[in-house]
N, C-alpha and C positions, 0 to 999 in steps of 0.2 A: 601502199600500207607496210607490206613487207619485203618491199624492194623487188628485185627482180630474181627471185628465187624460184627455181625448177619446180620444185614442190608447189608452190605460192600458185605459178601459173597454172599448173595442172588443177588444182583444185577448184582454181577462179574459174576454169573452164567447165569442168563436169559438176560446180554447183550453179552457174548459169543456165545450164543445159542439162539440167538435173532428170528430165523427164524424156530424155532421148538416149539410146546407145550410140556406143561408138567402139571400132575397133581401137587396139593399142596405136597402129599406126595415124587412125585418123585424131586422136585424142593428141600425140605428138605433135601433128602436123597444124591441129586447129590451137593448140594452146602455146605454140612457138617453141616448142621444148624439141632437142633432136633425139632420134630414135633411141640411140645407144643410152641416153640420159634418161630417160621414160623409164627403160626396161631397167636401168640402176636403182632407181626410185620407186617402182612398183611395188616390190615384196612387201616393206612397210603399210602403203594402203591398203593391199587385201591383209596384211596380216592383223591391224586393227577395225578390218570390216568396213573401210569409207568406201573402197569401192567392189562390187560383187558384179560376175560373169553373169548377161542374163541370157545369151543364147550363142549357138554356133550356125554361121553362114559357112558352107563350105568349109575351110580351115580357119577362116576368121571367127574368132570368139570375142563376142561383143560384151561391153561393159560399161557401166553405167553407175553413179553416185547412189552408193548404200541410202537409201533414204531413211531404211528402219533403224538405223546407224546411230545412237547416241553422239557419237563425235560428229557423223554427218550432220545431225540435227542441229549441234552446235553450229556447225562452220556456216551452216547456211545462216542459221539466226545474225552471227559474225558478218556476214557478209551484206545482207540486207541492211544491218547498223549502220556497215560504214557506207555503205549506198546512200542510205537515208541522209547521216552526217553532209556526204559531201553534196549532194541534191541540196539541203539546207544552205549551205555554205555560198553553195552556187546561185541560189535565189538572192540572198542576201547582195551576192557583189552585182546581180543584175540591175534588182532595184534601186541599189547605190548609183547606177548608172545614168538612170532615168531621168529624166529634168521635170523639175515639179511645175506645173501650170498653174498659174493664177488668173483669176479673173479680174478685169479691171472694171473699177466700178465707176459710173460715170455719175 
């Protein structure tokens, strides 16, 4: 829906896997965003409380979607609504493809 935006891809990944935490390197890799791009777009995500650090493992800081943030809640709700609309459209298309069986009366 939002095109090929780096921020959209990162938010999509974090929303989908909101119950897990990841390092920035893992977020970049799993969302299909370049490492440098992630570090460029990361500060506003922290500033608005959309992401937060959960723990540190060695030198790696782990982050996840801040599910307590009103912005993150709205993004999650939006993502679920978009998925719901997409699922309804897919269902309609699939049902339209199915042949209708008619019983022959003797």
